[in-house]
C-alpha positions as CSV (number, residue, x, y, z in Angstrom):
1,M,110.6,96.3,63.0
2,P,111.1,92.6,63.4
3,L,107.5,91.6,62.7
4,R,107.4,92.5,59.0
5,H,105.8,89.2,57.8
6,P,102.2,89.9,56.8
7,I,101.0,86.9,58.8
8,F,101.6,88.8,62.0
9,K,99.1,91.6,61.1
10,H,96.5,89.0,60.5
11,I,97.1,87.4,63.9
12,T,97.0,90.8,65.5
13,R,93.5,91.4,64.1
14,V,92.2,88.0,65.3
15,V,93.6,88.2,68.8
16,D,92.5,91.8,69.4
17,D,89.0,90.9,68.2
18,M,89.0,87.9,70.5
19,G,90.3,89.9,73.4
20,V,93.3,87.6,74.1
21,E,97.1,88.1,74.4
22,A,99.4,86.5,71.8
23,Y,103.2,86.4,71.5
24,V,105.8,85.2,69.0
25,V,108.2,83.2,71.2
26,G,111.3,81.0,70.9
27,G,113.5,80.3,67.9
28,Y,112.0,82.8,65.5
29,V,112.8,85.6,68.0
30,R,116.3,84.3,68.7
31,D,117.1,83.8,65.0
32,Y,116.1,87.4,64.2
33,Y,118.7,88.8,66.6
34,L,121.3,86.3,65.3
35,H,120.6,87.3,61.7
36,R,119.5,83.8,60.8
37,R,116.6,83.0,58.5
38,S,113.6,81.2,60.1
39,S,110.3,80.3,58.5
40,D,108.8,78.4,61.5
41,V,106.9,80.6,63.9
42,D,105.7,79.6,67.4
43,V,102.8,81.7,68.8
44,V,101.8,81.5,72.5
45,V,98.3,82.6,73.3
46,V,97.2,83.4,76.9
47,G,94.0,81.4,76.4
48,S,93.2,78.9,73.6
49,G,95.8,78.7,70.9
50,V,93.6,76.3,69.0
51,A,90.7,78.7,68.9
52,V,92.9,81.5,67.6
53,A,94.4,79.2,64.9
54,Q,90.9,78.1,63.8
55,E,89.6,81.7,63.5
56,L,92.8,82.8,61.6
57,A,92.5,79.8,59.2
58,R,88.9,80.7,58.6
59,Q,89.8,84.3,57.7
60,L,92.7,83.4,55.5
61,G,91.1,80.4,53.8
62,A,94.0,78.3,55.1
63,K,94.0,74.8,56.4
64,V,94.7,74.2,60.1
65,T,95.9,70.9,61.7
66,I,94.9,70.3,65.3
67,Y,96.9,68.1,67.7
68,K,94.5,67.4,70.5
69,T,97.0,65.4,72.5
70,Y,99.3,68.4,72.8
71,G,96.7,71.1,72.7
72,T,98.4,72.7,69.7
73,A,97.4,73.7,66.2
74,M,99.5,74.1,63.0
75,L,98.7,76.5,60.2
76,R,100.6,76.9,56.9
77,W,100.2,80.1,55.0
78,R,102.3,80.9,52.0
79,D,105.9,80.0,52.9
80,T,105.4,80.0,56.7
81,E,104.3,77.5,59.2
82,V,102.8,78.9,62.4
83,E,102.2,76.7,65.5
84,F,99.7,78.0,68.1
85,V,99.7,76.8,71.7
86,G,98.0,78.1,74.9
87,A,100.4,79.5,77.5
88,R,101.0,76.8,80.0
89,K,103.1,75.6,83.0
90,E,104.4,72.1,83.3
91,S,105.4,69.6,86.0
92,Y,107.2,66.2,85.5
93,S,107.6,62.9,87.3
94,P,111.1,61.5,87.6
95,E,110.3,58.4,85.5
96,S,109.0,60.2,82.4
97,R,109.6,63.2,80.2
98,N,105.8,63.5,79.5
99,P,104.7,66.6,81.5
100,H,101.6,67.3,83.5
101,V,100.3,70.5,81.8
102,E,97.9,73.2,83.0
103,P,97.1,76.7,81.8
104,G,99.5,79.4,82.8
105,T,100.7,83.0,82.2
106,L,103.1,84.1,79.5
107,E,105.9,84.1,82.1
108,D,105.0,80.5,83.2
109,D,105.3,79.5,79.5
110,Q,108.7,81.3,79.1
111,R,110.0,79.8,82.3
112,R,109.3,76.2,81.0
113,R,111.5,76.9,77.9
114,D,114.9,75.3,77.7
115,F,117.2,78.4,77.5
116,T,116.9,82.1,78.0
117,I,117.7,82.8,74.4
118,N,114.7,80.7,73.4
119,A,112.4,82.3,76.0
120,M,112.2,85.8,74.5
121,A,108.8,86.9,73.1
122,W,107.4,89.7,71.0
123,S,103.8,90.9,71.6
124,L,101.4,90.5,68.7
125,N,98.6,92.7,70.2
126,G,97.9,96.0,68.6
127,H,98.6,98.3,71.6
128,N,102.2,97.0,72.1
129,F,102.9,95.3,68.8
130,G,106.5,94.1,68.5
131,E,107.4,94.8,72.2
132,L,110.1,92.5,73.5
133,V,109.2,90.5,76.7
134,D,112.3,89.1,78.2
135,P,112.0,88.3,81.9
136,F,115.0,86.0,82.1
137,G,117.7,88.1,80.4
138,G,117.8,86.3,77.0
139,M,119.1,89.4,75.2
140,D,122.0,89.8,77.7
141,D,122.9,86.2,77.2
142,M,122.7,86.7,73.4
143,D,125.1,89.6,73.7
144,D,127.4,87.5,75.9
145,C,127.1,84.4,73.7
146,I,125.9,82.3,76.7
147,I,123.6,79.3,76.9
148,R,121.7,79.4,80.2
149,T,118.5,77.9,81.6
150,P,115.6,80.3,82.6
151,C,115.3,78.5,86.0
152,E,117.3,76.0,88.1
153,P,119.3,73.9,85.7
154,D,118.7,70.6,87.6
155,T,114.9,71.2,87.2
156,T,115.2,72.1,83.5
157,F,117.3,69.0,82.7
158,S,115.6,66.6,85.0
159,D,112.2,67.6,83.6
160,D,113.3,67.1,80.0
161,P,116.8,65.5,79.6
162,L,116.9,66.1,75.9
163,R,117.6,69.7,76.7
164,M,121.1,68.7,77.7
165,M,121.7,67.6,74.2
166,R,120.1,70.8,72.9
167,A,122.5,72.8,75.1
168,V,125.6,71.3,73.5
169,R,124.0,71.4,70.0
170,F,123.3,75.2,70.4
171,A,126.9,75.7,71.6
172,S,128.2,73.8,68.6
173,Q,125.9,75.5,66.1
174,L,126.2,79.1,67.4
175,G,129.7,79.0,68.9
176,F,128.2,80.0,72.3
177,D,129.5,79.0,75.7
178,I,127.4,77.1,78.2
179,D,127.0,79.0,81.5
180,D,128.9,77.4,84.3
181,D,125.9,76.6,86.5
182,T,124.0,75.3,83.5
183,F,126.9,73.0,82.5
184,E,127.3,71.7,86.1
185,G,123.6,70.9,85.9
186,I,124.2,68.8,82.8
187,T,127.0,66.9,84.5
188,R,124.7,66.1,87.5
189,Q,121.8,65.0,85.3
190,A,123.7,63.3,82.5
191,E,122.6,59.8,83.3
192,R,118.9,60.8,82.8
193,I,119.7,61.0,79.0
194,K,119.1,57.3,79.1
195,I,115.3,57.8,79.2
196,I,115.3,59.7,75.9
197,S,114.5,57.8,72.7
198,K,117.4,57.1,70.4
199,E,115.5,58.7,67.5
200,R,115.4,62.1,69.3
201,I,119.0,61.9,70.3
202,A,120.0,61.1,66.7
203,V,118.3,64.3,65.6
204,E,120.4,66.4,67.9
205,L,123.6,64.4,67.0
206,N,123.1,65.1,63.3
207,K,122.6,68.8,64.0
208,I,125.9,68.8,66.0
209,M,127.6,66.9,63.2
210,A,126.3,69.4,60.7
211,S,127.5,72.5,62.7
212,P,130.5,74.6,61.6
213,V,132.8,73.2,64.4
214,P,131.3,69.8,65.4
215,S,134.0,69.1,68.0
216,I,132.5,71.8,70.2
217,G,129.4,69.8,70.8
218,L,131.1,66.4,71.0
219,T,133.8,67.6,73.4
220,L,131.1,69.2,75.7
221,M,129.3,65.8,75.6
222,R,132.4,64.1,76.8
223,T,133.4,66.5,79.5
224,S,129.8,66.6,80.8
225,G,129.5,62.8,80.9
226,L,126.8,62.6,78.2
227,L,129.0,60.8,75.7
228,K,129.5,57.7,77.9
229,Y,125.8,57.0,77.8
230,I,125.3,57.8,74.1
231,L,128.6,56.7,72.4
232,P,130.7,54.9,75.0
233,E,133.0,53.6,72.2
234,L,134.0,57.2,71.4
235,D,134.3,58.1,75.0
236,R,136.8,55.3,75.6
237,M,139.1,56.8,73.0
238,A,140.0,59.7,75.3
239,G,143.3,59.7,77.2
240,I,146.9,59.0,76.8
241,E,148.7,55.9,78.2
242,R,152.4,55.8,78.8
243,R,154.9,53.0,79.3
244,G,158.5,53.9,79.6
245,K,159.4,56.3,76.9
246,H,156.4,55.4,74.8
247,A,153.1,57.2,74.8
248,H,150.3,57.2,72.2
249,K,148.3,60.3,71.2
250,D,144.9,61.0,72.7
251,N,142.7,59.4,70.0
252,F,139.6,61.3,71.0
253,E,141.4,64.6,70.6
254,H,142.9,63.4,67.3
255,T,139.4,62.5,66.1
256,M,138.0,65.9,66.9
257,K,140.8,67.5,64.9
258,V,140.1,65.2,61.9
259,L,136.3,66.0,62.2
260,D,136.8,69.7,62.3
261,N,139.3,69.5,59.4
262,L,136.8,67.6,57.4
263,A,134.0,70.0,58.3
264,K,136.0,72.8,56.6
265,R,136.2,70.8,53.4
266,S,132.8,69.0,53.2
267,D,129.2,69.4,54.1
268,N,128.6,65.7,53.5
269,I,127.0,64.6,56.8
270,W,127.9,60.9,56.3
271,L,131.5,61.7,55.5
272,R,131.6,63.6,58.7
273,W,130.2,60.5,60.5
274,A,133.0,58.5,58.8
275,A,135.6,61.0,60.2
276,L,134.0,60.6,63.7
277,F,134.3,56.8,63.5
278,H,137.5,56.4,61.4
279,D,139.6,55.3,64.5
280,I,136.7,53.8,66.5
281,G,138.5,50.4,66.4
282,K,141.6,51.7,68.2
283,P,140.7,50.9,71.8
284,L,140.0,47.3,70.8
285,T,143.3,46.9,68.9
286,K,145.6,48.8,71.2
287,A,148.7,46.7,72.1
288,Y,152.2,47.5,73.5
289,D,155.4,46.3,72.1
290,P,158.6,47.3,74.0
291,R,160.5,47.8,70.7
292,Q,157.8,49.6,68.7
293,G,155.7,51.2,71.4
294,W,151.9,51.4,71.0
295,T,150.3,49.8,68.0
296,F,146.7,49.6,66.6
297,H,147.1,47.0,64.0
298,Q,144.0,46.4,61.8
299,H,142.0,49.1,63.7
300,E,140.4,50.0,60.3
301,A,139.0,46.5,59.8
302,V,137.8,46.2,63.4
303,G,136.3,49.7,63.2
304,S,134.4,49.0,60.0
305,K,132.8,45.9,61.6
306,M,131.6,48.1,64.4
307,I,129.7,50.5,62.2
308,P,126.5,48.4,61.6
309,Q,125.9,48.0,65.4
310,L,126.7,51.6,66.1
311,F,124.2,52.8,63.4
312,R,121.6,50.4,64.6
313,R,121.9,51.5,68.2
314,L,121.9,55.2,67.3
315,K,118.8,54.7,65.0
316,L,120.8,56.0,62.0
317,P,120.0,54.8,58.5
318,M,121.0,51.1,58.0
319,N,121.1,51.4,54.2
320,E,123.4,53.3,51.9
321,P,124.7,55.9,54.5
322,M,125.8,53.1,56.8
323,R,127.5,51.2,54.0
324,F,129.3,54.4,52.9
325,V,130.6,55.1,56.4
326,Q,131.7,51.4,56.8
327,K,133.6,51.6,53.5
328,M,135.3,54.9,54.4
329,V,136.4,53.5,57.8
330,F,137.7,50.3,56.2
331,L,139.7,52.1,53.5
332,H,140.9,55.3,55.4
333,M,144.4,54.0,55.9
334,R,144.9,52.9,52.3
335,P,145.8,56.3,50.7
336,I,147.9,57.2,53.8
337,V,150.0,54.1,53.3
338,L,150.3,54.9,49.6
339,S,151.5,58.4,50.3
340,E,154.2,57.1,52.6
341,D,155.5,54.5,50.1
342,L,156.3,54.3,46.4
343,V,153.1,55.0,44.6
344,T,152.7,52.0,42.3
345,D,150.2,51.6,39.5
346,S,149.0,48.3,41.1
347,A,148.3,49.9,44.5
348,V,146.4,52.8,43.0
349,R,144.3,50.5,40.7
350,R,143.3,48.5,43.8
351,L,142.3,51.7,45.6
352,L,140.2,52.9,42.7
353,F,138.6,49.5,42.4
354,E,137.7,49.3,46.1
355,A,136.6,52.9,46.6
356,G,134.7,53.2,43.4
357,D,132.7,56.4,43.0
358,D,133.5,57.3,46.7
359,V,137.3,57.7,46.0
360,E,137.2,61.5,46.1
361,E,135.4,61.5,49.5
362,L,138.0,59.0,50.7
363,M,140.8,61.2,49.7
364,T,139.1,64.2,51.4
365,L,138.8,62.1,54.6
366,C,142.5,61.1,54.4
367,E,143.7,64.6,53.9
368,A,141.7,65.7,57.0
369,D,143.4,62.8,58.9
370,I,146.8,64.6,58.7
371,T,146.9,66.3,62.0
372,S,150.6,66.4,62.9
373,G,151.9,69.5,64.7
374,N,154.9,69.3,62.4
375,D,154.1,71.6,59.5
376,A,156.8,70.2,57.2
377,K,155.4,66.7,57.7
378,V,151.9,67.8,56.9
379,R,153.1,69.6,53.7
380,L,155.0,66.4,52.7
381,F,151.9,64.2,53.2
382,L,149.6,66.6,51.3
383,K,152.2,66.8,48.4
384,N,152.3,63.0,48.3
385,F,148.5,62.9,48.2
386,E,148.6,65.1,45.2
387,L,150.8,62.5,43.5
388,V,148.3,59.8,44.4
389,R,145.5,61.9,43.0
390,A,147.4,62.5,39.8
391,K,148.2,58.8,39.3
392,M,144.5,57.9,40.1
393,H,143.4,60.3,37.3
394,D,146.0,58.9,34.8
395,L,145.1,55.3,35.5
396,E,141.3,55.9,35.5
397,E,141.7,57.6,32.1
398,R,143.8,54.7,30.8
399,D,142.4,51.6,32.5
400,R,138.8,52.4,33.5
401,V,139.3,50.6,36.8
402,R,136.8,52.5,39.0
403,N,133.8,50.3,39.7
404,F,134.9,47.8,37.0
405,Q,133.6,44.3,36.8
406,P,136.1,41.7,35.4
407,P,135.2,41.0,31.7
408,I,135.0,37.3,32.3
409,T,132.1,36.4,34.6
410,G,131.5,33.2,36.4
411,D,128.7,32.4,34.0
412,V,131.2,32.6,31.0
413,I,133.6,30.2,32.8
414,M,130.8,27.7,33.6
415,R,129.4,27.8,30.0
416,T,132.8,27.5,28.4
417,Y,133.8,24.4,30.4
418,N,130.4,23.0,31.2
419,L,131.1,23.4,34.9
420,P,128.6,23.5,37.8
421,P,129.0,26.3,40.4
422,S,132.1,25.6,42.5
423,S,135.1,27.2,44.2
424,V,137.3,26.9,41.1
425,I,135.1,29.4,39.3
426,G,135.8,32.0,42.0
427,E,139.5,31.2,41.9
428,I,139.8,31.8,38.2
429,K,137.8,35.1,38.5
430,E,140.1,36.2,41.3
431,V,143.2,35.5,39.2
432,I,141.7,37.6,36.3
433,K,140.7,40.5,38.6
434,N,144.2,40.6,40.2
435,A,145.9,40.4,36.9
436,I,144.0,43.5,35.7
437,L,144.6,45.4,38.9
438,D,148.3,44.5,38.8
439,G,148.6,45.7,35.2
440,I,149.6,42.2,34.0
441,I,146.8,42.2,31.4
442,P,144.6,45.1,30.1
443,N,141.0,45.5,31.2
444,D,139.4,43.9,28.1
445,Y,137.6,40.7,27.2
446,D,140.1,39.1,24.9
447,A,143.0,39.3,27.3
448,A,140.9,38.1,30.2
449,Y,139.6,35.2,28.0
450,R,143.2,34.1,27.2
451,L,144.1,34.2,30.9
452,M,141.0,32.1,31.7
453,E,142.1,29.5,29.3
454,E,145.6,29.4,30.8
455,E,144.2,29.0,34.3
456,A,141.8,26.3,33.3
457,T,144.6,24.4,31.6
458,K,146.7,24.6,34.8
459,R,143.8,23.0,36.7
460,G,143.3,20.3,34.2
461,I,140.0,21.7,33.0
462,V,139.1,21.2,29.3
463,K,136.3,22.4,27.1
464,R,133.6,19.9,26.5
């Protein structure tokens, strides 16, 4: 019996006494059959959902919140939130996603739902308690792992274009396929995604990014045409260009592999965003040299500068998450270069200094970035990364370089030599920092002070 939660028996008593029909509908029903836990319940009442919620709240001694604009009511009881709404049918104008709503039957309400797997309902009335009502074949689509709209796809997506994003999100989360007619409807209606607020799109994007295989949703966005309206910078990465014997890899496909590799290693949503954007600067830095072939020089620097504008446009957080992604994009080539070359103490110190506490996340990103089809090459890179990690651990134990601040501050230099703020202060501090990172002097105050004195003497600065 799917309706084991005690709240359902209380609802049954209320709706039977009031003489109305009520049904659990949507995600709670879907998730039961998918063996996924769900604590949010949607109840459709053929009549007034608000009236049922108010009477239930009175009997349970619970608090009910009424949203008059939407004709809905929310009741929290123990660990469960239940939203009540009257069965309705909707119609839309082309310029808006705000519907014209009027009372309807249960089937009207199910027809207005986004997908058949979200349009299934269980009766809450006593005479047929728990009976499945599935007029659009949601159970068959569940068995076949299909995302399909209950009615004509163009109508569904034109009415509410966010449903296109929900289709690719469910495909990514559940590993389902999108029905051919439904997918063609998305490609025809893709441009209408422009009327949806960036905040609502960001919610769906984050759910795609958090899914087990994020590339499913992002690839569907690209092939359907949604991506060019939401993330054109990522869309432009797709494709291979050839000149003579030279061709570069498809940078979109490479990015999808990196993202999926990372998703196997980390649930950190912002590290996943860093994987998505790590090569975002390549289209702007692409150049062709007949001797070398295709190059993308400084794409990490260009890409890191793009991150604030991307986050701002997508309505993603502009504080620490953005700075973290920007840092990861800027530094993502550094460990790879180290692993290809002689791993020097100086280079590893600089990596530790610049990455700080995020160095483990950076290494995880870089390991995910190894996507060669040559297994021997992948094994060699990963082995070299282990050498980099070992040297990082050794140097951190010995030199305490991670997040270090040079022992001699600008204030010490100014007080020692009675100097006003000036560029020479920064020059001396930079020399001291580089000397520590290069292993020329230890990371301690006395050694740094002696070097300060030497640098001051070179510049003709004397104590006063």
